[in-house]
Backbone as numpy.savetxt, mean C-alpha at the origin, in Angstrom:
# Nx Ny Nz CAx CAy CAz Cx Cy Cz
-8.98 -9.00 4.55 -7.84 -8.10 4.68 -8.04 -6.94 3.72
-7.75 -5.75 4.21 -7.87 -4.55 3.38 -6.51 -3.88 3.29
-6.05 -3.70 2.05 -4.78 -3.04 1.80 -5.07 -1.70 1.17
-4.49 -0.65 1.74 -4.68 0.69 1.21 -3.35 1.23 0.70
-3.40 1.74 -0.53 -2.25 2.40 -1.13 -2.47 3.89 -0.94
-1.59 4.52 -0.18 -1.74 5.94 0.13 -0.82 6.74 -0.78
-1.41 7.56 -1.65 -0.62 8.36 -2.56 -1.51 9.13 -3.51
-0.96 10.14 -4.11 -1.74 11.03 -4.95 -1.94 10.53 -6.38
-1.42 9.37 -6.70 -1.59 8.83 -8.04 -0.34 8.94 -8.90
0.79 9.22 -8.28 2.06 9.34 -9.01 2.51 7.96 -9.52
3.48 7.91 -10.42 3.97 6.63 -10.92 4.44 5.68 -9.81
5.06 6.22 -8.76 5.51 5.36 -7.66 4.32 4.73 -6.94
3.25 5.49 -6.78 2.04 4.97 -6.12 1.42 3.86 -6.97
1.39 4.08 -8.27 0.84 3.07 -9.18 1.66 1.79 -9.12
2.99 1.92 -9.09 3.87 0.75 -9.03 3.68 0.01 -7.71
3.51 0.74 -6.61 3.28 0.09 -5.32 1.98 -0.70 -5.36
0.96 -0.16 -5.99 -0.32 -0.87 -6.11 -0.15 -2.15 -6.93
0.60 -2.06 -8.02 0.87 -3.25 -8.85 1.63 -4.31 -8.05
2.63 -3.88 -7.29 3.41 -4.82 -6.48 2.55 -5.45 -5.40
1.63 -4.68 -4.83 0.73 -5.23 -3.80 -0.18 -6.29 -4.41
-0.72 -6.02 -5.60 -1.57 -7.02 -6.28 -0.79 -8.29 -6.54
0.45 -8.15 -6.99 1.29 -9.32 -7.26 1.58 -10.09 -5.98
1.86 -9.39 -4.90 2.15 -10.03 -3.61 0.94 -10.81 -3.11
-0.23 -10.23 -3.23 -1.46 -10.90 -2.80 -1.67 -12.18 -3.60
-1.48 -12.07 -4.91 -1.66 -13.23 -5.79 -0.66 -14.33 -5.45
0.63 -13.97 -5.31 1.66 -14.96 -5.01 1.47 -15.61 -3.64
0.96 -14.84 -2.69 0.75 -15.37 -1.34 -0.57 -16.13 -1.21
-1.40 -16.03 -2.23 -2.68 -16.72 -2.20 -3.64 -16.16 -1.17
-3.55 -14.85 -0.93 -4.39 -14.22 0.08 -5.66 -13.63 -0.54
-6.68 -13.49 0.29 -7.91 -12.83 -0.12 -7.86 -11.43 0.46
-7.63 -10.45 -0.39 -7.48 -9.08 0.09 -8.09 -8.11 -0.90
-8.53 -7.00 -0.36 -9.09 -5.92 -1.17 -8.07 -4.79 -1.18
-7.86 -4.20 -2.37 -6.93 -3.07 -2.48 -7.75 -1.79 -2.72
-7.44 -0.80 -1.92 -8.09 0.50 -2.06 -7.01 1.55 -2.23
-7.22 2.45 -3.20 -6.28 3.55 -3.40 -6.83 4.78 -2.68
-6.04 5.35 -1.80 -6.42 6.55 -1.08 -5.60 7.71 -1.66
-6.29 8.62 -2.36 -5.60 9.70 -3.05 -5.85 11.07 -2.42
-6.81 11.16 -1.53 -7.12 12.44 -0.88 -6.04 12.77 0.15
-5.41 13.92 -0.02 -4.28 14.29 0.85 -4.69 14.39 2.32
-5.93 14.81 2.58 -6.39 14.89 3.97 -6.52 13.51 4.61
-6.99 12.54 3.83 -7.07 11.16 4.34 -5.67 10.58 4.55
-4.77 10.88 3.64 -3.40 10.37 3.75 -2.74 10.92 5.02
-2.88 12.23 5.25 -2.26 12.81 6.44 -2.94 12.33 7.72
-4.22 11.95 7.63 -4.93 11.41 8.80 -4.28 10.10 9.27
-3.63 9.40 8.36 -2.89 8.18 8.71 -1.55 8.53 9.38
-1.17 9.80 9.34 0.11 10.21 9.88 1.22 10.10 8.85
0.85 9.92 7.60 1.82 9.75 6.52 2.17 11.10 5.92
3.46 11.40 5.89 3.93 12.66 5.31 4.72 12.44 4.03
5.04 11.19 3.72 5.80 10.87 2.52 5.12 9.69 1.82
4.83 9.87 0.54 4.18 8.81 -0.22 5.16 8.22 -1.22
4.89 7.03 -1.73 3.72 6.22 -1.45 3.84 5.52 -0.09
2.69 5.08 0.39 2.66 4.31 1.63 1.66 3.18 1.47
1.81 2.17 2.31 0.92 1.02 2.27 0.41 0.75 3.67
-0.90 0.61 3.79 -1.52 0.30 5.08 -2.25 -1.03 4.96
-2.21 -1.81 6.03 -2.91 -3.09 6.09 -3.92 -2.99 7.22
-5.19 -3.16 6.87 -6.28 -3.07 7.84 -6.18 -1.79 8.68
-5.84 -0.68 8.02 -5.82 0.62 8.68 -4.53 0.98 9.40
-3.55 0.07 9.40 -2.27 0.33 10.05 -1.18 0.51 9.00
-0.50 1.63 9.04 0.55 1.92 8.06 1.74 1.00 8.31
2.18 0.31 7.26 3.28 -0.65 7.36 4.52 -0.23 6.58
4.32 0.48 5.46 5.44 0.89 4.60 5.22 2.35 4.21
6.26 3.16 4.33 6.14 4.60 4.01 7.33 5.06 3.17
7.02 5.84 2.13 8.05 6.56 1.39 8.87 5.75 0.43
8.39 4.56 0.05 9.14 3.79 -0.94 8.23 2.82 -1.67
8.71 2.40 -2.83 7.99 1.39 -3.60 8.53 0.04 -3.15
7.79 -0.63 -2.30 8.21 -1.93 -1.79 8.03 -2.99 -2.87
8.94 -3.95 -2.87 8.85 -5.06 -3.82 7.74 -6.01 -3.38
7.27 -6.86 -4.29 6.27 -7.85 -3.89 6.75 -8.72 -2.72
8.04 -9.03 -2.69 8.59 -9.85 -1.60 8.48 -9.12 -0.26
8.82 -7.83 -0.25 8.71 -7.04 0.98 7.26 -6.95 1.44
6.36 -6.77 0.49 4.94 -6.67 0.85 4.42 -7.98 1.41
4.83 -9.09 0.84 4.40 -10.41 1.35 4.82 -10.58 2.81
6.02 -10.13 3.16 6.50 -10.24 4.55 5.60 -9.44 5.48
5.16 -8.27 5.04 4.29 -7.42 5.85 2.91 -8.04 6.02
2.45 -8.75 4.99 1.10 -9.31 5.02 0.99 -10.56 5.88
2.11 -11.22 6.14 2.05 -12.48 6.91 2.07 -12.26 8.38
């Protein structure tokens, strides 16, 4: 599983990445986290508001810092 954090590196993007790591750990999943900071790549996903989270190339969460619980629901 590949999880991508889409954002320019703002504090909200960093917090979303931390929450994603926590969610993966709590769920016992094997996943890779990649931070996508290039604005052209972010817009290629169709994302206009960051932070966003994509799972295996599909955007699941946009424009908010999701809690670890919310992220776990998306990953299952």
